[in-house]
C-alpha positions in Angstrom: -21.0 -195.6 -73.6 -21.3 -199.1 -75.1 -23.5 -200.0 -78.1 -25.6 -202.0 -75.8 -26.5 -198.9 -73.7 -27.2 -196.9 -76.9 -29.5 -199.5 -78.2 -31.5 -200.0 -75.0 -32.1 -196.3 -74.2 -35.4 -195.8 -76.0 -38.7 -194.1 -76.3 -41.0 -196.3 -74.2 -44.1 -194.2 -74.9 -45.2 -191.3 -77.2 -48.9 -190.5 -76.8 -51.4 -187.8 -77.5 -54.6 -187.6 -75.5 -56.7 -187.3 -77.6 -55.1 -188.2 -80.9 -57.8 -186.5 -82.9 -58.9 -183.0 -82.0 -60.7 -180.0 -83.6 -59.1 -176.6 -84.2 -58.4 -174.7 -81.0 -58.7 -177.8 -78.8 -56.1 -178.5 -76.1 -54.5 -182.0 -75.7 -51.8 -183.6 -73.6 -48.6 -185.1 -75.1 -46.8 -187.7 -73.1 -43.1 -188.7 -73.6 -41.5 -191.6 -71.7 -37.8 -192.6 -72.1 -36.7 -196.0 -70.7 -33.3 -197.4 -69.8 -33.3 -201.1 -70.6 -29.5 -201.5 -70.3 -27.4 -202.7 -67.4 -25.8 -199.3 -66.5 -27.1 -195.9 -65.6 -27.5 -193.4 -68.5 -26.2 -190.0 -67.3 -27.1 -186.5 -68.4 -29.8 -187.7 -70.8 -31.1 -185.0 -73.1 -33.9 -185.1 -75.7 -35.5 -182.5 -78.0 -39.2 -182.2 -78.6 -40.0 -180.6 -82.0 -43.5 -179.3 -82.0 -45.0 -178.5 -85.5 -46.5 -175.1 -86.3 -50.0 -176.6 -85.8 -49.5 -177.3 -82.1 -48.7 -174.4 -79.7 -47.1 -175.1 -76.4 -49.2 -174.1 -73.4 -47.6 -175.5 -70.2 -45.7 -178.4 -68.7 -47.9 -180.8 -66.7 -45.3 -183.3 -65.5 -41.5 -183.6 -66.0 -38.5 -185.6 -65.0 -35.6 -183.1 -64.8 -36.1 -179.8 -66.7 -37.9 -178.8 -69.9 -37.7 -175.5 -71.7 -38.0 -174.3 -75.3 -38.1 -177.8 -76.8 -35.1 -179.2 -74.8 -35.7 -181.9 -72.2 -32.8 -182.4 -69.8 -33.9 -185.5 -67.8 -30.6 -186.0 -65.9 -29.6 -189.6 -65.0 -31.9 -192.5 -65.9 -31.2 -195.5 -63.7 -31.2 -199.1 -64.9 -34.8 -200.2 -65.6 -36.1 -196.7 -64.8 -38.1 -194.3 -66.9 -38.3 -190.5 -67.3 -41.6 -188.8 -68.1 -42.6 -185.5 -69.7 -46.2 -184.3 -70.2 -47.0 -181.2 -72.1 -50.3 -179.4 -72.8 -50.5 -178.0 -76.3 -53.2 -176.2 -78.3 -54.2 -177.1 -81.9 -53.8 -174.0 -84.1 -53.7 -175.4 -87.6 -55.8 -178.0 -89.4 -54.1 -181.2 -90.7 -51.8 -184.0 -89.6 -49.3 -182.6 -87.1 -46.0 -184.5 -86.7 -44.3 -184.3 -83.3 -40.7 -185.4 -83.5 -39.0 -186.6 -80.3 -35.2 -187.3 -80.4 -32.9 -188.5 -77.7 -29.8 -186.5 -78.6 -27.3 -187.2 -75.8 -26.5 -189.6 -72.9 -23.4 -190.2 -70.9 -21.5 -187.6 -72.9 -22.2 -189.4 -76.2 -24.2 -187.9 -79.1 -27.3 -190.0 -80.0 -30.0 -189.8 -82.6 -32.9 -192.0 -81.2 -35.9 -190.5 -83.0 -39.6 -191.2 -82.8 -42.6 -189.5 -84.4 -46.1 -189.0 -83.1 -49.0 -187.9 -85.4 -51.8 -185.8 -84.2 -54.9 -185.1 -86.4 -56.4 -181.6 -86.2 -59.8 -181.4 -87.8 -61.6 -178.2 -88.9 -64.4 -177.0 -86.8 -67.8 -178.0 -88.2 -70.0 -175.2 -89.7 -73.8 -174.8 -90.2 -75.6 -172.1 -92.2 -79.1 -171.5 -93.5 -79.6 -171.8 -97.2 -82.1 -169.0 -97.3 -81.7 -165.3 -96.4 -83.0 -164.1 -93.1 -85.9 -162.3 -94.8 -87.1 -165.5 -96.2 -86.6 -167.5 -93.0 -88.5 -165.0 -90.9 -91.4 -164.3 -93.2 -95.1 -164.5 -92.2 -96.0 -168.2 -92.6 -98.9 -170.3 -91.2 -98.0 -173.8 -92.3 -95.4 -176.5 -91.9 -92.1 -174.9 -92.9 -88.8 -176.6 -94.0 -85.7 -174.5 -93.8 -82.6 -175.8 -95.5 -79.3 -176.0 -93.6 -75.9 -176.8 -95.1 -73.2 -178.3 -92.8 -69.5 -179.0 -93.2 -67.4 -181.4 -91.2 -67.9 -185.1 -90.6 -71.4 -186.6 -90.4 -73.5 -187.3 -88.4 -74.0 -183.9 -86.8 -75.8 -182.7 -83.7 -77.5 -179.4 -84.6 -78.8 -177.1 -81.9 -81.0 -174.1 -82.7 -83.7 -172.0 -81.2 -87.2 -171.2 -82.5 -88.5 -168.0 -80.9 -86.1 -168.6 -78.0 -86.9 -172.3 -77.5 -83.9 -174.6 -77.6 -84.2 -177.6 -80.0 -81.6 -180.3 -80.7 -81.6 -182.4 -83.9 -79.6 -185.7 -84.1 -78.5 -187.4 -86.2 -78.3 -184.8 -88.9 -76.7 -185.1 -92.4 -75.9 -182.3 -94.9 -78.0 -180.9 -96.5 -80.6 -180.9 -93.7 -84.1 -179.4 -93.5 -85.5 -178.0 -90.2 -89.2 -178.9 -90.3 -91.6 -177.2 -87.9 -95.4 -176.9 -87.9 -96.0 -173.1 -87.6 -99.7 -172.6 -87.1 -99.9 -168.9 -86.0 -99.6 -166.1 -88.6 -96.5 -164.2 -87.4 -92.8 -163.7 -87.9 -90.7 -166.6 -86.5 -87.1 -166.5 -85.6 -84.7 -169.4 -86.1 -81.2 -169.1 -84.7 -78.5 -171.7 -85.2 -76.6 -171.8 -81.9 -74.3 -174.9 -82.1 -73.1 -177.7 -84.3 -71.0 -180.8 -83.4 -69.7 -183.3 -85.9 -68.4 -186.9 -85.6 -64.9 -185.7 -85.0 
């Protein structure tokens, strides 16, 4: 295997769709190897090192065979590409580094490495600032109930008031839910969903 062949067997694409996800989201990783040399590269092998924060789910598309982090793509003809697509699940917050390395071609050991970064954000949270007994007390005037949110603003906050769905956007933390309550009775507010800018 000549130096020219080694230098022109390369990672043509490393991509995550999407690149930024929230915890427990699924995403697709795409790996493409290209042979830009003048001869066929035979028995091409690569390793895909997934970090602890990304769990393998299934293989969507593959050239050759893929199992347990080893991609055996076989022969890659002149000007051709080999493609691998994996579905993974985000299981840990933070920047996750996926390391792809072409380790062998035409019976020659290689070390053609490329890294892909995936950002996993924490799920946003929302909680009432007051206890339930204070929220659901007997009131007969405009009431403002404080909500604290975590994540990246602005938020979309969904809640119910006595079963009626209400959506607030844009919302920033801290936030006050303001409603005119004109009947003397107990009211029930329930936070049902929160989405942030991530």
